[in-house]
N, C-alpha and C positions, 0 to 999 in steps of 0.2 A: 573566673566565670561568674557573671552577675546573677543575682537572684531573679532579676527581670527576664533574663534569657531563658532560664529554666521554666519560669512561670508561663512564658509565651508558648513553649512547647506543650506544657501541661494543659493550657487553655485550648490549644488546637484540638486535643483529644477529649476535651470536656471534663477534665479532672482538676482537683484543687490542690494537689501536692505533687512533689516531684522527686521522691526518694529513688524510684527506679530509674528515672531519667538521669539523675546525677551518676548513678552507678554505671549506666550504659555508656555515658559520654566521658567517663573518667579515662585519662590517658593510661595505657598499659603497655607492657613489654611481653613478648612471647618468643623466647630464645630457642625453644625446642617444641616438638610436636605435643608432648604432654601438657606443657603450659598453654599452648594454643587451644587444645581440647578443653582444658579447664575454663579458660576465658570464654570460649564459645558456649559452654554449658551455662556459665553464670549469666552471659548475655541473653541466652535463650530464655532462661527462667525469669529474668527481670522483664523481658519484653512480653512474655505471656502474662505475668502478673499485671503489668501496665494495661494490657489489652482487656484483662478481666475487669479491672476497675473502670475502664472506659465503657465497656459493654454495660456494666451495672448502672452507670450514670445515664447512658443513652436509653436504657430500658426504663429508668425512672422518668425520663423526660418524654419518651415517644411510645412506650409500651412494648412488651416483649414480642408482639406479633409483627413489629415493623421489620420489613425486609431490607437486608443489607445488599446494596447493589450499586455499581458504578453507572454513570450515565453512558448511553450509547454502546452498550454491550449486551450480548445475549448470554453471557456467562456468569452473571451475578458477581460473586467474589471469585475471580478467575483461578487463583491458586487452589482454593478449596474445591472448586468445580472440577478442575483438571485432575488433581491428585486424589481427592476423596469421592468424586462423583456426585457432589452435592451442588445442584444448580440453583437451588432456592434456599438461601440462608437467612433465617430470621434472627433477631437479637437473642431470642431464647435458645435457638439451635447453636448460635455462635458461643454462647456461654457454656453450653454442653460440650462443644468441641474443645474449647480451651480447658475445661475441667478434665477432659479425658487424656490430655497430653502428659500429665505427670511431670516429675522433675527430670531434667536432662542428665544423662550419664556422660562420663568423660574418660572411658578406658581405651577406646579404639576409634579408628577413623569412621567406622559404622556409627558409633555413638555421636561423633561430630556431625555426620550427615543427618542423623535423627534430630539433633539439636537445631541444625539449620532448618529442617522442615518445620519444626514447631515455631521457630522464630519467624519463618515466612508466613505461616498462617496468622500469627499474632499481628505481624506488620500489615498484612493485607486487610485484616479486620479493622485495625486501627485507622488505616487510611480510608476504608469504605465508610466508617462512621463519620468522618469529616464531610462526607457528601450528603448526609441526611439533611434535607432542607436547605442546602447551601445554594447561594446565588451563583450564577454562571461565573462571575468575576472572581469569586472566592475559591473556585475549584482549581486544583493544582496537581499536575503530575501524571494523571491517568491518560493513557493513549487510547482513543476510541477504536472500536472494531473497524470503522470505515477507513481509518488511516492504515490499519494493517492490511485491509483488502486493497487499498490504493497502492501500497507498496508491494502487494503480492507478486505481480508479474516480474517486477524488478528483482525481488528476492529469488524467484523461481529461476529466471535466466541468468542470475548472478551478475546483473548490472550492479546490484548492491551485493558485494561478495560477503559481507559480514557486518558485525556491529561491535562497538566498543562502549563499555559502561565506565564513565569517569566518576571516581569516588574519592573524596578527600580534598586536599588543597595543595597548591604549588605556586611557584612564582609566575607573575603575569606573562613574562616572555615565553615560558614553557607552555603555558596554556594556549597561546596563539599558535606556537609551533605544532603542538599536538593536534589542535583543531584543523589547521591547514593540511597536516599529514593525513588525517582521516578523510578530509574532503577531497584531496587530490587522488586518493585511492578509491573514491566512490563509495565509501563505507558510511554506515549509520552511526551517529553519536548519541548516546543517552547520558545525560549530564545531571548529576545531583547538585543541589544547593548546599551551602554551608549551614550548619545548625547553630553553632555558637560563634563562628567566624566565617568570613567569606569563603565560599567553595567554588567549584568549577563554574557553575552557572553564573554567579555574580562576577567572577573574574573575566569570563568570556564576554559578558555584556559590557563590562567596563573597558574592554579592549576591542569593542566594535566587531565582535564575532557574532553574526546574526544567528538567532536561534528561533525555534518555534516548530509547530507541527507541519509547516509548509517548507521547512528548510533542512529536514533530516538531521537536525541537531536539537534533540528534544530535552527540555528541562523536566526532571522527574520530581522535584520538590525536595524537602529536607527531611532529616531524621528517618522515619520509616519509609519515606518516599522512594528509596532505592528499590523497594519491592515492585514498583511499576515496571522495572526492567524484566523481572521474573514473570509477572503476569502478562507482559507482552510476549515473552518467549512461549509460554504454554498456550496462549490463544492462537499463535501461529500454527502450532501442532493441531489444535482442535479445529481450526478453520480450514486449513489446507490439507492436513494429513489424514483426515478421516479417523482420527483417534477418538474413541468414545470416552467421555468423562469417567474417570475412575479406573481406566485401564492403565495401571501404573507401568506394566511391563512394556506395552507398546509406546507409551509416552516417553519412558526413559530411552528406549531404542531410537525413537524419532529425534529427541533432543540431542542425542549423541551425534547425529548427522547434520541437523539444521534446526533453527537458524544458527549460524556460526557466530557465537558471541564470546567475548572475553572481558575481564574486568581490569581496569587500571586503577590501583589504589595507591595514592601518594600521601605523604604527611604522616602525622602521628596516628597511632592505632587506638581504637577503643573497643569495648565489649560488644556494642551494637554491630560494628563492622565485622568482628570475629564471628559472631553468630550468623550473620547474613552471608558471609563469605562461604560458609559451608552450604548454605542454600544455593548459592551460585554454582558450587561444585556439583551439587545434586542435579543441576541443569546442564552439566558438561561445559561450564564456562570457566576456563582456567583464570588464575589471578596473577597479574604482573604488578610488582610492588617495590617501592624503595623503603618500606617499613622493615623493621628488624624482625623478620619472620623466618622460620626454617623453610628451606626449599623442599618441596614434595614433587617428585617427577609426575608430569602430566597434570599437576594441580596448582602449584605455587612456584613462581619464578621471581627471583630478586634481581633488581638492576638499579644501580645508583645513577645511571645515565638516562635521564628522563627523555632525551631525544631518541633513544632506541626502544622505548617501552612499546610503542605501537607495533613496531616491526616484530618484537619478541612475541607479543600477543598474537599477531597474525601467524607466526610460525608455530606457536604452541597449539593454536586451534585448527591449523591446517587450512587456512584461508588462502584462496588463489586470487590474486589481484591481477586483472587483465587490462584495466584502463591505462592506456599509455599517457605519460605526462605531456601536457601542452603548455608551452611557456607563453603566458598571457599576463597583462597588467592586473588582471582580476583572477579570483579563484575560479577553478573549473572542475566540475564533477557532478554526479547525480544529486549530491546534497543541495544543489541550488535549483533543481528542476521544478520544484513546487513554489518557488519564490513569486510573490505577487508584487508588482511594481505599480505604485499609485501615480496618478497624474502629477501631484506636487513634487515628486521625487524624480520626474522624467526630464531628461535633457533633450532627447531626440525621439520623435515618434513618426511612424510611417504606416500606412494602410489602415485597416479597421474602419473604413468609410471616411477617414479623415484626409487621405491622400491616395493617389494612384500607387499601387504596389502589386508585385507578383513575385513568385519564386518558381523555379523550373530546373529540373535535371533532365538532360537530354544526351543521348549517345552521338558521337561523331566519328568520322573516319580518322584513321591513324594520323594522317598528315594535317589534320585541322586542329590539333591540340598540342600545346606546349606544356608538357608536364610540370606542375608546380607553379605555374604562372597565376598571379592574382592581379587583376586589373581593376582599377577604380576609375569610373567615368562620372565626373561631377565633383561636388564639394565633399570634403571629409568633415569629421565632427569638430575639428579645431578651427574650421573656417565658417562655422555657423553659430548663431547666438543660442543661448540657453532657452529651452522651450520650443525649439523649432519643430514644425510639422512639415515633412518633406516627402517627395516620392521616393520609392526604393524598389529596385529590382535585384534579385539574387539569382544568378544563373550559374549552374555547375554543369560543365561539359566533361564527358568521360569517354574513354576508349578502353576496350579490352577485347581480345580475340574471341572470348566466350560471352561477351556482352550481348544481351537481347533486349529488344524494345519493351518487352513485358516487364523487365526489371526496373524500368525508369521510374514508374510511379511508386514502387516499393522503396527505392533509394530516396526519392524525393520526400517521402513521409518521414524519413529519419532526420530531415532538417530540424524538425520540431525539438527533438531531444538534444541534438547537437548544439543548437543555439541556446536552449534553456539550461544547459549544463554550466553556462557562464554566469558568474555572480554579477547581478545588476543588469542582466540582459533578459528581456522577456519576449516570448513569441507565442502566438496562437494562430489558428486557422491554417489554410493551405492555399496553394495555387494563386489565383488573383483575388482571394479574399483573406489574405494573411494580414497580420498585425504585429508590428515590432516596436518595442520601447527600449531605450537605453538610458540608464540612470545617470544622474549628475555625478554620483560618486565614481562610477566606472569611467566617465570621461575625465574626471579630475585625476584619476590614477593613470591616465594615458591610453585608455582604450580607444581604438580607431576602427573605421569601417573595414580596413584591410585585415584587422583581427577577426572580424566577422567572416571574411573570406577564408582565413586560416582555420577557423572552427569548422566551416563547411567542408573544407578539404580534409581535415583530420577525421571527421565523422565518416565521410565517404570511404576513405582508405581503411579505417578501422573496421567498419561494418562489411565492406564489400571488396576487400583487397584480393579475394580469390578470383574475382572476375574483372576487376578494373585495374588497369596498369598505368593509366595516365589520367590525370585530373587537372582541370584548370577552372578558375572561378572568376566571374565578372560581377562586380558590385556597381550599381548605377544609381545615382541620385539626380542626374540631369533629366528633367521631365521630357524634353523633346526626344531624347534617345530612348527613354522608356516607352513613350507612346509609339515610337517607330517599331519597337520589338514586341509590344504586347499582342498585336493581331496574330503573329506566328505562334506565340505561346498559347493563345486561346484555341487555335486550330489543333494544337497538340492535345490540350485538355479534352476537347470535344471528341477527338478520335479515340482517346482512352475510354471516355464514357460510353461511346457507341459500342466499343469492344466488350465492355462489361455488361451493357444492357442486353446484348445478344446472348449472354451466357445464362442458360437455364439448366436446372438439374437434369432435365430429360435429354439435353443436347450434348452432355459431356460423357466420356467413357470412364471417368474415375473421379472420386472425391479425394480429399487429403486428410490425414491425421494431423493433430497438433498435440504433442505430448510434453510440452514445456512444463506444464503444471504437475506432471507425474512425480517430480522430485518432492513436491509438497503433498500431493493427493494421489497416491499410488494407484488407486482404483479408477481414476478419471481419465477419459480420453475425449478430446473434441473431434468430431467428424465435421469437416468443413466442406460445404458444397457451394456452388455459385449463388444459391439463394439463402444460405445460412452461414454467416461468418462465425468465427470463434466467439465464445461468450464473453471474453475480455474486451471485445470490440476492436482489437488491434490487428486482427489477421483475417483477411478475406480469402476467397479461393485463389485469386491471382497471386496474392502474397504467399500463400502456402505453396503454390506451384513454383514460384520464384525461389522460395526457401529451399525446396527440394533440389532445384537446379543448382543452387549455390552450395548445398551440402547434402549429398544423398544419404548420409548417416545422421542427419540432424533430426529435429522434432517433427518435421513435416515430410510425410511419405505418402505415396499414392495408395488408394484403397480400390482394389478391383470390386466393382459393385455386385457382380454375380447376378443370380436370378432375382428378378423383381417379385417380391412376395405380396406387397400391398402398396399400390401407388398412392392411394388416398392418405395413407399414414406415413408414407416415405420409408418403407422397410425393404431392405435388400439383404440377401443371404450373405454376400461378401462383407457388408458392413457388420452384420451380426457376428461373423467369424472373427473379425478384427477386434471388435469390442469384447467378445468373450475371452480372447487371448490376452488382451491388454489388462483385463480386470481379474485374471486368473480364475475365470469362470463365475465370478460374483455377479456380473451382468451378462446375460445371454442374448438379449434382444435390445435393439434401439430403433425407435421410430422417429425420424427426423421432423415430422410434421405434427406430432401429437404431444399433448400435455398429459393425457390420462393413460395412454397405453405405452409403456416402456419408453418414457421420455429420456432425453439425453441427461447424463449425469452432470453434476455441478461441482466445480472445484472450490471456488472461493473468490476468484478474480472477476466474477460476473458484474456487469454494470447495472442490471435490472433484474428483479425477481417477478415472475408471474405467479400469482397465488389464487387458488380457487376461493370464492366467497363462501360464507357459512351456509347460504341457502343453495349452494352448488349450482347456481343458475348463471353466474358470470365469473369473470376474473378481474383482479386488480393488478396494476403494475406499480412497483415502488423501486426507486433508484437509490443508490447509496448516499446521494447528497441530501435526501429527504430524511430529516431526523425525527419527524413527528409520528403520531399514531396513525394506523391504517384501519380501514373498516373491518378487517378480520381480527382485530385485537392484538396485533403484534407489530412492532417496529421493524425496520429493515434489519437491524443487527440481530434480533431474535430469530427472524425468518432465516437469515443467512446462516446462523449457527445450526439451524435444524436441517438444512438441505445441502450444506457444503461438504467438502472432504471426499468427493467422489460418490455421493449417494444418488441413487435413482429414486425420486419421490413423486409418484403420480399425483397430479394436481398442483405441484409446485416445481418451479424450474428457474435456474439462472440463465440469463440470455444477455446479448449485447443490445444496446439501444437501437442500432440500425436494423436489427432483426424484426423489430416491431413493424417496420414499413415494408417488409418482404411479402411477396405474394404467398409465401409458404408459412407465414406466421400462424402457429397452431391451427393449420388449415383443417385438420380432422375435427376440431371442436367448433369450427365456424369462423375462425379468424378474427379480424378487427371488431365485428359486432358483438363479440363476447366481452369486450373491455367495458367495464362500468365505472372505473375510478383510476385516476393516476395523479401524482402531484402536479401542481400547476407549472412548476419549473420544467418538469419533464415534458409536459404538453407543449410548452413554449420552445423547448430545444428541438423537438421533433417537427414542430411548426408547419411550414409549407409542405414538406414531404408527406406528413400525415394527412393534411387536408387534401392533397392530391390523391392519396390512396383512398380516402373516404369517397371522393368524387368518382374515382375509377370503379368502385364497387356499388355505385348508385345510391350512396347514403351521404349526401353533402352536408347534412346537419348532424352527423354522428358525433363530431367533436363537441358540439354543444350539449350532447346528451351524456357525455362522459364527465362524471363528477370529479371534483378535486377537493383538497383540504379546506378551501374557502366555503364549500357547500356542506360537507360532512366528513367526519373521520370515524364514524361508528356504523355498525351493521344496520341498525334500525333506520338511521338517517339515509343510508344508501338505498335500502329497499324502498323507502318512501319516495326518494328522488327518482328512482327508476320507474316507479309507478306513475309519478307526476309527468315525466317526460316521455312515457311510453317507450322505454328502452327496448331495442330489438332483441336483446338477450332473453327478455321475458317470454318471447314467442318461440324460443328454441327448446329442444329437449334438454333436461337437466344433465349436468356433466356426469353424474353418477345415477 
């Protein structure tokens, strides 16, 4: 081990010597539990000592009042926030915390867990120090809150059934096999880099395994970077579970159930890994290893067969894998859903304004469908040149004796995930405004448009097998055939829109619940009405109705509205009864149209936050994609941490983007004229629909009066802007 390698790690944490680092990375053996406990204690003490020196040097450079915090999180140093209840940790406070830990003991498993906890705090503090004044390109390993929220619904409905943390090193072939195993099961991979030699992250990159925050195979960094797997875990509990920072009992109970994670540790063992292994056990994450470690039931399992490690971890953690395998030339699973496919990497492109394209799912009579048939009309990918822009139609026809036309649009929306699950295939949009790209790598591996048909068939059967018994798919690239079929498709789209336009809250006899997020946020329940969709943006009233028809015991159930208590606020006795029961009496009232009086609770999967301004005269909107400061002095991540987890917070509420253009959008408080600020990107996304709503309410210039970050991002600037443009909110009664 070279002096340069140790010096590089020391430099990362701002210190000038590496005694503790040498001790932590020295290869060790642990043949029995007592020796494992001793090594964990030594590793914990060394890591705490290293953190003390790093804090002292950071204090000398930046001052003891400097706050330690990762970017894009509302939880400061997350492990300290979650377990200690400290959401604002200065360098001075970090030094005090490290001094309070004392020397680790080594007599029992409880001592081992305590050593792991100390090691975790030290590691999180060390990593947080590396972010002080760091440039974006130099930041490494931390997973932002927005990513956790983006994954939220998939973790809740177990589309992502669990996570595997890869630690250590192994042969290249085994790295690829493990990665594909994780991806095929739809799981999340958290991957550490090598410290003194190539680790999983380097070997995966060398073997063309795509990684990144958009691929569900996340690199965590080296040395103490494994702590980012733990601070991911606890933030899921704080974000979705309604666990208060510092509530150790509830946090432990929550982590015992979810997120379901395990550790795969391969290669030689060192003291750093021994100490942090006990931190993983503290988070209910069992360890599967080929290292010479003693087996501990429910905690440590040994296996020399690297090909079986993932399966052993799944069994040890009690993970249920429901994604059925699909034999394709490319990888297939949720791990590829966030993949971004750039123009230079694209072989085939259709739609997106570049060519005529549409997608449609429609029900047919029994004798009109040949089950399992995939028909291609036009040229396939091996018959066209690289870089082709072509027309494309994807038509799925289904039959089932219980199939209803209301289900068609619900099924059709699943095309998006079914297509994006494929490696190198990208899809966005819907109906006749969809957009598909297929990568050069996918085509080189043998992917064809008939495979696109197989993916659509697989998705439809997997998601809706309870009502659909026959499925056939037609893929068309012939322009003449597409133009012949497009008018009929448009008629179907228009008929669906008319059906939804006619749906008003006052005209239906029931609303629907959505309880998918209760596994993460036990106190939260969405009440979905025709004019207010679920706050994740994924489920509207028709979707919930269809969901109930597909499974009467599922997350969507009808809510008898009962007596109308207040139409202006959207309060019904039946809704209150359901909300009170679902929250065990924590929430007794819910007003669907109000921000200030008993607003809907927020889980953590919301797309947009509505927040009252400091002068209580207006509201701002901020979406999870906006990373900057807002005029109320908080970023999205801080706001989200304050209102999520099933809380009911008057003046603050998580909602779906589409709810902003609803007639019932915070109607009690005046609706759209209350909005004084929103990010420019969100304004662009709402675009024409928001302009139409402004026109409908007689304020065609309202969008021009709503500020964004290009105008101001502070309270004083916003008040000045509102006065300058004579914003209508200034003539309304204050919110409080």
